[in-house]
C-alpha positions as CSV (number, residue, x, y, z in Angstrom):
1,M,27.0,-52.7,25.1
2,T,28.3,-53.7,21.5
3,R,25.4,-56.1,20.9
4,A,23.4,-53.0,22.0
5,V,25.1,-50.4,19.5
6,A,25.1,-52.6,16.7
7,F,21.6,-53.3,17.4
8,E,20.4,-49.9,17.4
9,R,22.5,-49.1,14.2
10,F,20.3,-51.6,12.2
11,G,17.6,-50.3,13.5
12,S,19.0,-46.6,12.3
13,R,20.0,-48.0,8.6
14,L,16.1,-49.7,8.4
15,I,14.7,-46.7,9.4
16,D,16.6,-45.0,6.3
17,L,15.6,-47.8,4.0
18,V,12.0,-47.1,4.6
19,I,12.1,-43.8,4.5
20,F,14.4,-44.2,1.0
21,S,11.5,-46.6,-0.3
22,A,8.8,-44.4,0.7
23,L,10.8,-40.8,-1.2
24,V,11.2,-43.3,-4.0
25,A,7.5,-44.2,-4.5
26,L,6.1,-40.9,-3.9
27,V,8.6,-39.3,-6.3
28,Y,7.0,-42.3,-8.6
29,G,3.9,-41.2,-8.1
30,I,4.0,-37.3,-8.4
31,A,5.9,-37.7,-11.8
32,V,2.8,-40.5,-13.0
33,A,0.2,-38.1,-11.8
34,A,1.3,-34.9,-13.2
35,L,2.5,-36.6,-16.7
36,P,-0.8,-36.2,-18.1
37,W,-1.2,-32.8,-16.7
38,F,1.7,-31.7,-20.1
39,G,0.0,-34.0,-22.9
40,P,-2.6,-32.6,-25.1
41,V,-6.3,-31.2,-23.6
42,S,-9.0,-34.0,-22.7
43,P,-11.5,-32.6,-20.3
44,Q,-14.2,-34.6,-20.9
45,V,-12.2,-37.8,-19.5
46,E,-14.8,-41.0,-18.8
47,I,-14.6,-41.6,-14.8
48,S,-15.0,-45.4,-13.8
49,L,-17.1,-46.3,-10.6
50,A,-15.3,-49.4,-10.2
51,P,-13.4,-49.6,-6.8
52,R,-9.8,-50.3,-8.5
53,A,-9.9,-47.0,-9.8
54,L,-10.1,-45.4,-6.3
55,P,-6.1,-45.2,-5.6
56,A,-5.6,-43.9,-9.0
57,Y,-8.4,-41.3,-8.4
58,A,-7.3,-40.4,-5.0
59,G,-3.4,-40.0,-6.0
60,Y,-4.3,-37.1,-9.0
61,S,-6.7,-35.7,-5.9
62,L,-4.1,-36.0,-3.5
63,L,-2.0,-33.9,-6.0
64,R,-3.9,-31.2,-6.6
65,M,-4.6,-30.8,-2.9
66,A,-0.5,-30.7,-2.3
67,V,0.3,-28.2,-4.6
68,A,-3.0,-25.9,-4.3
69,Y,-1.9,-26.2,0.2
70,L,1.6,-25.0,-1.3
71,L,0.4,-21.8,-2.7
72,S,-1.8,-21.6,-0.3
73,L,0.8,-21.4,1.8
74,L,3.7,-19.1,0.2
75,F,0.2,-17.3,-0.5
76,A,-0.8,-16.7,3.5
77,L,3.1,-15.7,4.2
78,I,3.2,-13.0,1.9
79,Y,0.6,-11.5,2.6
80,G,0.1,-12.0,6.2
81,Y,3.7,-10.5,6.8
82,V,2.8,-7.4,4.4
83,A,-0.3,-6.5,6.3
84,A,0.8,-7.2,9.6
85,Y,4.1,-4.5,9.0
86,H,2.4,-2.1,7.0
87,A,-0.2,-0.1,8.2
88,R,-1.5,1.8,5.2
89,A,-1.4,-1.7,3.7
90,E,-3.3,-3.3,6.0
91,R,-6.1,-0.9,6.0
92,V,-7.3,-2.3,2.4
93,M,-5.8,-5.2,3.0
94,I,-7.8,-7.3,6.0
95,P,-11.1,-6.0,4.2
96,L,-10.0,-7.7,1.0
97,L,-8.8,-10.8,2.7
98,D,-12.3,-10.7,4.4
99,V,-14.2,-9.7,1.3
100,L,-12.5,-12.5,-1.3
101,Q,-13.6,-15.3,1.8
102,S,-17.3,-14.1,1.5
103,I,-17.0,-14.8,-2.1
104,P,-18.4,-18.6,-2.9
105,V,-15.6,-20.9,-4.8
106,L,-17.5,-21.1,-7.5
107,S,-18.0,-17.6,-8.1
108,F,-14.3,-17.7,-9.4
109,L,-15.3,-20.7,-11.9
110,P,-15.6,-18.3,-14.6
111,G,-12.7,-16.4,-14.5
112,V,-10.5,-18.8,-13.4
113,M,-11.1,-21.4,-15.9
114,L,-11.6,-19.2,-19.0
115,A,-8.2,-17.6,-17.8
116,M,-6.2,-20.9,-17.6
117,V,-7.6,-22.6,-20.5
118,A,-6.7,-19.4,-23.2
119,L,-3.1,-19.8,-21.6
120,F,-2.9,-23.2,-22.1
121,P,-5.4,-23.9,-24.9
122,T,-4.0,-27.0,-26.1
123,R,-2.7,-28.5,-23.0
124,Q,-4.2,-30.5,-20.6
125,L,-1.8,-28.3,-18.2
126,G,-4.3,-25.0,-18.2
127,V,-7.8,-27.4,-16.7
128,E,-5.4,-29.0,-14.2
129,L,-4.2,-25.2,-12.9
130,G,-7.9,-24.1,-13.0
131,S,-8.6,-27.3,-10.8
132,I,-6.1,-26.3,-8.4
133,I,-6.7,-22.6,-8.2
134,L,-10.4,-22.9,-7.4
135,I,-9.0,-25.6,-4.6
136,F,-6.6,-22.4,-3.7
137,T,-9.4,-20.4,-2.9
138,G,-11.4,-22.7,-0.2
139,Q,-7.5,-23.4,1.7
140,A,-5.5,-19.7,1.2
141,W,-7.6,-17.3,3.6
142,N,-8.1,-18.4,7.0
143,L,-3.6,-19.8,6.8
144,A,-3.2,-15.3,6.2
145,F,-5.8,-14.7,9.1
146,S,-3.8,-17.2,11.4
147,F,-0.3,-16.0,10.0
148,Y,-1.5,-12.5,10.3
149,S,-3.3,-12.7,13.8
150,S,0.3,-14.8,15.4
151,L,2.8,-11.5,13.8
152,K,0.5,-9.2,15.8
153,S,0.5,-11.1,19.0
154,I,4.5,-12.0,19.0
155,P,5.4,-10.9,22.5
156,R,7.0,-7.4,23.6
157,E,10.0,-9.3,25.0
158,L,11.0,-11.4,21.8
159,R,11.1,-8.4,19.3
160,E,13.2,-6.6,21.9
161,A,15.4,-10.0,21.8
162,A,15.7,-10.3,18.1
163,D,16.2,-6.0,18.1
164,I,19.3,-7.1,20.5
165,Y,20.9,-9.7,18.7
166,R,20.4,-7.3,15.4
167,F,18.4,-10.0,13.3
168,N,18.2,-9.4,10.3
169,R,14.6,-10.0,8.4
170,W,15.6,-13.3,7.2
171,Q,16.4,-14.2,11.1
172,R,13.2,-12.8,12.2
173,F,11.2,-14.7,10.4
174,T,13.0,-18.1,10.6
175,Q,13.5,-17.9,14.1
176,L,11.0,-15.2,15.3
177,E,7.8,-15.4,13.3
178,L,7.4,-18.6,11.7
179,P,7.9,-20.6,15.2
180,Y,5.9,-18.5,16.6
181,A,3.0,-18.6,14.3
182,A,3.8,-22.8,13.7
183,I,1.0,-23.9,16.1
184,G,-1.7,-22.0,14.4
185,L,-0.6,-21.9,10.8
186,I,-0.4,-26.1,11.6
187,W,-4.5,-26.5,12.7
188,N,-5.2,-23.9,10.3
189,S,-3.5,-26.1,7.4
190,M,-5.6,-28.9,8.4
191,M,-9.0,-26.8,8.5
192,S,-7.7,-25.7,4.9
193,V,-7.3,-29.6,3.8
194,A,-10.6,-30.4,4.8
195,G,-11.7,-27.4,3.3
196,G,-10.3,-28.8,-0.3
197,W,-11.7,-31.9,0.4
198,F,-15.4,-30.1,0.8
199,F,-15.0,-28.4,-2.4
200,L,-13.3,-31.1,-4.0
201,M,-16.5,-32.3,-6.2
202,A,-17.3,-29.1,-7.4
203,C,-13.2,-28.6,-8.5
204,E,-13.0,-31.5,-10.5
205,M,-16.2,-31.6,-12.2
206,F,-17.9,-28.9,-13.3
207,V,-19.6,-27.2,-16.7
208,L,-18.5,-24.1,-18.1
209,G,-20.2,-22.5,-21.3
210,Q,-21.3,-25.6,-23.4
211,R,-18.2,-27.5,-22.5
212,D,-17.9,-30.4,-19.7
213,F,-14.5,-30.7,-18.0
214,R,-14.1,-33.6,-15.6
215,L,-10.7,-34.6,-14.8
216,P,-10.0,-37.7,-12.9
217,G,-10.5,-37.6,-9.3
218,L,-11.8,-38.5,-5.8
219,G,-14.1,-35.6,-6.3
220,S,-15.3,-36.6,-9.4
221,Y,-16.0,-40.4,-8.6
222,L,-18.7,-39.0,-5.8
223,Q,-20.3,-36.3,-8.3
224,T,-20.4,-39.3,-11.0
225,A,-21.4,-42.0,-8.1
226,A,-23.6,-39.3,-6.7
227,S,-25.0,-38.1,-9.9
228,A,-26.1,-41.9,-11.1
229,G,-27.5,-43.2,-7.8
230,D,-24.8,-45.6,-7.4
231,T,-24.9,-45.9,-3.1
232,H,-22.6,-48.9,-3.5
233,A,-19.7,-46.6,-5.2
234,I,-20.4,-43.4,-2.6
235,L,-19.6,-45.8,0.2
236,W,-16.4,-47.0,-1.5
237,G,-15.3,-43.3,-2.6
238,L,-15.8,-41.5,1.1
239,A,-14.2,-45.2,2.7
240,M,-11.2,-43.8,0.4
241,M,-11.5,-40.4,1.4
242,I,-11.7,-41.5,5.1
243,G,-9.1,-43.8,4.9
244,I,-7.0,-40.6,3.0
245,I,-7.4,-38.3,6.0
246,V,-6.8,-40.8,9.0
247,V,-3.0,-42.0,6.5
248,L,-2.0,-37.9,6.4
249,D,-3.5,-37.5,10.3
250,Q,-0.8,-40.0,11.2
251,L,2.2,-39.5,8.4
252,L,2.3,-35.3,8.3
253,W,0.1,-33.9,10.9
254,R,0.5,-35.7,14.2
255,P,4.1,-35.3,13.6
256,L,3.8,-31.7,12.7
257,I,2.2,-31.1,15.8
258,A,4.5,-32.5,18.1
259,W,7.3,-31.0,16.2
260,A,5.9,-27.5,16.5
261,D,4.9,-28.3,20.5
262,K,8.9,-26.5,21.0
263,F,7.7,-23.3,19.9
264,K,5.4,-23.0,22.5
265,F,6.0,-20.0,24.6
266,E,6.3,-21.4,27.9
267,Q,9.5,-22.3,30.4
268,V,8.9,-25.2,32.0
269,E,8.4,-28.4,29.3
270,N,4.7,-30.2,29.5
271,A,4.7,-34.1,30.5
272,L,1.9,-35.1,28.6
273,A,3.4,-33.3,25.3
274,P,1.9,-34.7,22.2
275,R,3.9,-37.5,20.7
276,S,4.6,-39.0,17.4
277,V,5.8,-42.6,16.4
278,V,6.6,-41.6,12.7
279,L,8.6,-38.3,14.2
280,D,10.1,-40.4,16.7
281,L,11.5,-42.4,13.7
282,L,12.8,-39.4,11.6
283,R,14.8,-38.2,14.5
284,R,16.1,-41.8,14.9
285,S,17.4,-41.7,11.2
286,H,21.3,-41.3,10.5
287,A,21.0,-40.3,7.1
288,L,18.4,-37.9,7.7
289,T,20.8,-36.3,10.1
290,Q,23.8,-36.3,8.4
291,L,21.5,-34.9,5.2
292,N,20.8,-32.2,7.8
293,R,24.3,-31.8,8.7
294,R,26.2,-31.8,5.4
295,L,22.9,-29.8,3.2
296,F,20.5,-28.2,4.9
297,R,22.6,-26.6,7.7
298,P,25.3,-25.4,5.8
299,I,22.5,-23.9,3.2
300,G,20.8,-22.0,5.6
301,E,23.7,-20.4,7.0
302,A,24.9,-19.5,3.5
303,I,21.4,-17.9,3.2
304,Q,21.3,-15.6,6.4
305,L,24.9,-14.8,5.9
306,R,23.8,-13.8,2.4
307,F,20.7,-12.1,3.9
308,A,23.2,-9.9,6.9
309,R,24.9,-8.5,3.8
310,R,21.7,-7.0,2.1
311,A,20.4,-6.0,5.3
312,S,23.6,-3.7,6.2
313,E,23.6,-1.9,2.4
314,R,20.2,-1.7,2.7
315,L,20.9,0.1,6.1
316,A,23.6,2.4,4.5
317,L,21.3,3.5,2.0
318,R,18.3,4.1,4.8
319,S,20.6,6.3,6.3
320,A,21.2,8.3,2.9
321,G,17.6,9.0,2.7
322,R,14.9,7.0,0.9
323,S,14.9,7.3,-2.7
324,E,12.5,9.0,-4.5
325,L,11.7,6.4,-6.5
326,A,10.3,4.2,-4.0
327,R,8.6,7.5,-3.0
328,A,7.3,8.0,-6.4
329,I,6.0,3.7,-6.8
330,E,3.9,4.3,-3.2
331,Y,2.3,7.9,-4.6
332,L,1.7,6.2,-7.8
333,C,0.4,3.2,-5.5
334,A,-1.9,5.0,-3.8
335,A,-3.2,7.2,-7.0
336,L,-4.1,3.9,-8.7
337,L,-6.1,2.8,-5.0
338,A,-7.8,5.6,-5.0
339,A,-8.9,5.5,-8.8
340,L,-10.0,1.8,-8.8
341,I,-12.3,2.6,-5.4
342,G,-13.6,5.5,-7.0
343,Y,-14.6,3.6,-10.3
344,G,-16.2,0.9,-8.4
345,V,-18.1,3.6,-5.9
346,W,-19.7,5.3,-9.2
347,R,-20.3,1.7,-10.5
348,A,-22.5,1.0,-7.3
349,A,-23.8,4.1,-7.6
350,R,-25.1,3.3,-10.7
351,T,-26.2,-0.1,-10.2
352,F,-28.8,1.1,-7.2
353,S,-29.7,4.2,-9.1
354,T,-31.5,1.3,-11.3
355,L,-33.3,-1.1,-8.6
356,T,-36.6,0.2,-8.7
357,A,-38.4,0.1,-4.6
358,A,-39.3,-3.0,-4.3
359,E,-35.8,-4.3,-5.5
360,V,-34.4,-1.6,-2.2
361,Q,-36.5,-2.9,0.2
362,L,-36.0,-6.3,-0.9
363,L,-32.5,-5.8,-0.4
364,V,-32.8,-4.1,2.9
365,R,-34.5,-7.4,4.2
366,S,-32.3,-9.9,2.6
367,A,-29.4,-8.4,4.1
368,A,-31.1,-8.5,8.1
369,A,-31.9,-11.8,7.3
370,T,-28.9,-13.2,6.1
371,F,-27.0,-10.7,9.1
372,L,-29.4,-12.4,11.6
373,R,-28.8,-15.3,10.1
374,V,-24.3,-15.6,9.9
375,V,-24.9,-14.4,13.9
376,A,-27.0,-16.7,15.0
377,A,-24.4,-19.7,13.5
378,L,-21.7,-18.2,14.6
379,L,-23.1,-17.8,18.0
380,I,-23.8,-21.3,17.9
381,G,-21.5,-22.3,16.9
382,V,-18.9,-20.9,19.7
383,V,-21.8,-22.6,22.5
384,W,-20.0,-25.9,21.7
385,T,-16.6,-25.2,20.3
386,V,-15.1,-23.3,22.6
387,P,-15.6,-26.0,25.5
388,V,-15.0,-28.4,23.4
389,G,-11.5,-27.0,21.3
390,V,-10.2,-26.2,24.9
391,W,-10.8,-29.6,26.4
392,V,-9.3,-31.8,23.3
393,G,-5.9,-28.6,23.0
394,L,-5.5,-28.9,26.9
395,R,-5.1,-32.6,26.3
396,P,-2.5,-34.6,24.1
397,G,-4.0,-38.0,24.4
398,L,-7.6,-36.8,23.5
399,A,-6.2,-34.9,20.6
400,R,-4.9,-38.3,19.2
401,V,-8.4,-39.5,18.6
402,A,-10.7,-36.1,18.5
403,Q,-8.1,-34.8,15.6
404,P,-8.9,-37.6,12.4
405,L,-12.2,-37.4,13.7
406,A,-12.8,-33.3,13.4
407,Q,-11.2,-33.6,10.4
408,I,-13.3,-36.5,8.9
409,A,-16.3,-34.2,9.8
410,A,-15.0,-31.1,8.3
411,S,-14.2,-32.9,5.1
412,I,-17.7,-33.6,4.5
413,P,-19.6,-31.4,2.2
414,A,-22.7,-29.8,3.9
415,T,-24.7,-30.0,1.1
416,A,-24.1,-34.0,0.9
417,L,-26.2,-33.4,4.9
418,F,-28.4,-30.8,4.0
419,P,-31.0,-33.0,2.9
420,V,-31.5,-35.4,5.8
421,L,-31.2,-32.6,8.2
422,L,-34.1,-30.5,6.0
423,L,-36.5,-33.4,5.7
424,V,-36.4,-33.2,9.6
425,L,-36.9,-29.8,10.1
426,I,-39.3,-30.0,7.5
427,R,-40.7,-32.7,9.6
428,W,-40.8,-30.2,13.2
429,G,-41.8,-27.3,11.6
430,G,-38.2,-25.4,11.0
431,G,-38.5,-25.6,7.4
432,I,-35.5,-23.4,5.4
433,N,-35.2,-20.8,7.6
434,V,-33.7,-22.7,10.2
435,G,-31.9,-25.1,8.1
436,A,-30.2,-22.4,6.2
437,I,-28.8,-21.1,9.7
438,A,-27.8,-25.2,10.1
439,L,-26.2,-25.2,7.0
440,M,-24.4,-22.3,7.7
441,L,-22.7,-23.5,10.8
442,L,-22.4,-27.5,9.4
443,G,-20.1,-25.6,6.7
444,T,-18.3,-23.2,9.9
445,Q,-17.7,-24.7,12.8
446,W,-15.1,-26.1,12.4
447,Y,-13.2,-23.2,11.6
448,I,-13.6,-21.3,15.0
449,L,-12.6,-25.3,16.7
450,F,-9.6,-25.8,15.0
451,N,-8.4,-22.5,15.4
452,V,-9.2,-22.6,19.8
453,I,-7.5,-26.7,19.6
454,A,-4.5,-24.3,18.3
455,G,-5.0,-21.5,21.1
456,A,-5.6,-24.1,24.1
457,T,-2.4,-25.9,22.6
458,A,-0.1,-23.2,22.9
459,I,-1.3,-22.9,26.3
460,P,2.3,-22.0,28.3
461,N,2.6,-24.9,30.9
462,D,4.1,-22.8,33.3
463,L,1.1,-20.4,33.6
464,R,-1.3,-24.1,33.7
465,E,1.2,-24.9,36.7
466,V,0.6,-21.1,38.3
467,T,-3.0,-21.3,38.3
468,A,-2.7,-24.7,39.6
469,L,-0.2,-23.8,42.7
470,F,-2.8,-21.3,43.8
471,G,-6.1,-23.2,43.7
472,F,-7.3,-21.6,40.9
473,G,-10.9,-22.7,40.5
474,L,-12.4,-23.5,37.1
475,L,-14.3,-20.1,36.5
476,D,-10.7,-18.1,37.3
477,R,-9.1,-20.1,35.6
478,W,-11.1,-19.4,32.4
479,R,-11.1,-15.7,33.6
480,S,-7.8,-15.6,33.7
481,L,-6.1,-18.0,31.6
482,I,-7.9,-19.6,29.3
483,L,-10.2,-17.3,27.8
484,P,-7.3,-14.7,27.6
485,A,-5.0,-17.0,25.7
486,I,-7.5,-18.4,23.3
487,F,-8.6,-14.8,22.5
488,P,-6.2,-14.5,19.8
489,Y,-7.2,-17.6,17.9
490,L,-10.9,-17.1,18.8
491,V,-11.0,-14.0,16.7
492,T,-9.2,-15.6,13.8
493,G,-11.6,-19.0,13.5
494,L,-14.6,-16.3,14.4
495,V,-13.4,-14.1,11.4
496,T,-13.1,-17.2,9.0
497,A,-16.0,-18.8,9.9
498,A,-18.0,-15.4,9.4
499,G,-16.5,-15.4,5.8
500,G,-17.7,-19.0,5.3
501,A,-21.2,-18.4,6.5
502,W,-21.9,-15.4,4.4
503,N,-20.0,-18.3,1.3
504,A,-22.8,-20.8,2.2
505,S,-25.9,-18.1,2.4
506,I,-26.2,-18.7,-1.7
507,V,-26.5,-22.4,-1.4
508,A,-28.6,-22.3,2.1
509,E,-31.6,-19.9,1.6
510,Y,-31.8,-21.3,-2.5
511,F,-32.0,-24.8,-2.3
512,N,-33.6,-27.9,-4.7
513,F,-35.2,-30.2,-3.2
514,K,-38.3,-32.9,-4.8
515,G,-37.8,-31.2,-7.4
516,E,-39.2,-27.9,-5.7
517,T,-37.2,-25.0,-4.9
518,L,-37.1,-24.2,-1.1
519,I,-36.9,-20.5,-0.6
520,A,-35.6,-18.3,2.9
521,T,-35.3,-14.4,2.5
522,G,-31.8,-13.3,2.4
523,L,-29.1,-12.3,0.4
524,G,-28.1,-15.6,-0.7
525,A,-31.4,-16.1,-2.3
526,T,-31.7,-12.7,-3.4
527,I,-28.6,-13.9,-5.4
528,S,-29.4,-17.1,-6.6
529,R,-32.8,-16.2,-8.0
530,A,-31.1,-13.2,-9.4
531,T,-28.7,-15.4,-11.5
532,D,-31.6,-17.5,-12.5
533,E,-33.8,-14.6,-13.8
534,G,-31.1,-13.0,-15.4
535,N,-31.4,-10.0,-13.4
536,L,-28.0,-8.4,-13.7
537,N,-28.8,-5.4,-12.1
538,L,-30.0,-7.2,-9.2
539,L,-27.2,-9.4,-9.0
540,L,-24.8,-6.9,-9.2
541,A,-26.5,-4.6,-6.1
542,S,-26.7,-7.7,-4.3
543,T,-23.4,-9.1,-4.0
544,L,-22.2,-5.0,-3.9
545,T,-24.4,-5.0,-0.6
546,M,-22.7,-8.6,0.8
547,I,-19.3,-6.7,0.3
548,L,-20.6,-3.5,1.6
549,I,-21.6,-5.9,5.1
550,V,-18.5,-7.2,5.2
551,V,-16.3,-4.6,4.8
552,L,-18.3,-2.8,7.5
553,I,-18.3,-5.8,10.0
554,N,-14.2,-5.8,8.9
555,R,-14.2,-2.5,10.4
556,L,-16.6,-2.1,13.0
557,V,-15.6,-5.4,14.5
558,W,-13.1,-7.4,13.3
559,R,-10.3,-4.8,13.3
560,R,-11.0,-3.6,16.7
561,L,-11.0,-7.5,18.1
562,Y,-7.3,-7.3,16.4
563,R,-6.4,-4.9,18.0
564,L,-7.8,-6.0,21.3
565,A,-5.9,-9.4,20.6
566,A,-2.4,-7.3,19.9
567,T,-2.6,-4.9,23.1
568,R,-4.6,-6.4,25.4
569,F,-4.0,-10.3,25.3
570,K,0.0,-11.2,24.2
571,L,1.5,-13.6,26.7
572,E,4.1,-11.0,27.4
573,T,5.7,-10.0,30.4
């Protein structure tokens, strides 16, 4: 018995040593990678294609991705919380979020980079922050939709329990809302990081006016290798990216999925729950246990006590009536919003009044064509991602293999595969019209897949056992349990996939191939062609038309589906 205890202590100390060494290495790596940010600006960095440069470039890119992801998560928590609990703000914030995710990442490039460079004109920090914000615009939107959807789907009995125990806002957030949203946030985080890899080449190497910005990183390495036609360098870069994805899956995502399994809304534990060797080792660490007991737990209790006191003070003030200042601020915000909407309508009317009859007809045809392509891409995506996602989500053993493969597939830029796909379609007679749907599908299907996997993973095990006990057939199980359970997640996946499809239309419908520009009728092609021709009125009118369609779809379709998910398809008794 003594020998067993000694061996256990030795193992725990060894784990502590490994964790401490890893933390020291991580802190040192972050310091080395971030140190040049505070130096003088050097936008035109020479990118080496030597394989030995890849580890350093990968570290630079990982740091940018990590900072962008933390900003995206913070944004998602704040934005989703406000939209879920303030009905007036929700009417504006959710359509606005849908519009923002439909705007291509590169559309943010001029404004973001000019603002950051002007803010830090002599420091490399300005260029780095610009790149980070561009990565942020490819990561934040689906996280915000996921958190918003989870908050709207919290079962009534859980909210009533929080009321009975008089949870303050901080307690509700940390002990109810965030745990309930954890599974969806983790799977959408994987999709967000995959989206960051997707846009990394554009975010680390770009042209702004007469300035050519190149930041050292994996994205600029791949872009330089592609421009030079260096196949070996491209393969080295892709191998490094795939290696990082696999390592992140083992060290980060898989432990998080296994840890979040305890937040499932169920009363019977699943015998085949997700497992993680890394999480098991962390739980055996004596140092982490003591750190949690002596530092993190007291800090958490102090924060909860502070929020409880503030909540009681706020309740006393509320009983005395709403302050006139708060009411005045609300009216002022409403007036400013109305003024902005009025100004936007006036500018839109002026823009549309300058268009010729032929341009108006082109806009109508383009809008209809792109809308049909987006619908087709979503339908094709749903047909295969729903059964595959449920199959993976209900089988933790299969998820261990499929999870990193899906992340790798989602991280490969669709534009890199499009030329090969286009050659096949041209040979078969499909051409750019079918190719545009395929490119939209390549870039958006993963949003549906990751959300369906999250929904299937969150299905309570006791409900699955009930369907087995009553002998439900396959069709009854799908109709009575699986589809209702994954419905809120599926809606989030469809919303983010639709935004990605509108986003991708600019590239999908206007593509340069073998020195020839292939054009398909659509809003994306109209926007790209108007940009090339310098037709600003047609460019603005096309963009406004796309925004108008996105807002209408949000009001007529997505908003109603979210309301249906929040009322009929909640997991509550």
